[in-house]
N, C-alpha and C positions, 0 to 999 in steps of 0.2 A: 504494500500500500504506500502510496505517495503521501507526503506531508499535507498537500493541499486537500486530498480526499479526507484525511482525518480532521482537518480544520473545518471542512464543509459539514461533516457529520456532527462535529461539536457545535457549530453554528445552528444546525438544524435542531439539535436537542435543546439548545437554549431557547430557540424560537418556539418550539412546542411547549416548553415549560412556561414561557411568558404568556402565550396565548391561553394555556390552561388556567393560569392564575387570573387572567383577565375575565375568563368565563366563570370561574368558581366563586370569586368574591361577590359579585352581584347576586348570585344564586343563594349564597349564605345569608346575605342581607334580606333577600326576599322571603326566605324561610323564617328568619327571625321576626320579620314584620308580620308574617301570617300567624305565627304562633302567639305573638303578643296580642294581635287582634282577636284571636279566638279566646285567649285568657281574659281580655278586657270585656268581650261580649258576655262571657260566663259571669264575670264579676258584676257587670251591669244588670244581668238577669237576676242575680241574687240580691243586688241592691234594690231592685224594683219590688221584689217579693217582700223584703224586710221593710223597705221604705213605704210600701203601700199602707202599712199600719199607721204611719205618721203623715200621710198625704204627700209623700215625696216620691217622685218618679223621674226618670231620665229616659230619653228615647234611645233605643238600641239601633244604631246605624254604624256603618264602617268607620266613620271618622271618630265618633265617640268611643268605639271599641278600641281603636288604635291609641287614642289619647289615654284611656284608662289602662290599656295594656302597657304602655311605656311609663306612665307616671304613677300608677297604682292608686292608693287612697288620695294623694294630693290631686290626681286627675279627676276623681269623683268630686272632690270639693271644688275644683276649678269649674267643672261643668255645672254644679249646683249654683255657684255664684253667677255664672253666665245665664243660667236659667232664670234666676231671680231678677237679674238686671234687665234682661231682654224680655 
């Protein structure tokens, strides 16, 4: 094998690695966003069941679920404040 052939193989491997990383990172972010959204939706559902006793409820939609999924309890408080203001 010639040295140029080895360099081309090495460059090809590096290119495959870089392209793979470019494709994997957004996929991880998308999966994390989806899992947080599902967890937020479940949390909002439970909040609506418990909050129904106190006349508190929040709409369950994708934006609210993602906000609650990322922020947790402070996200619920934020949505309640927005609900009272608006």
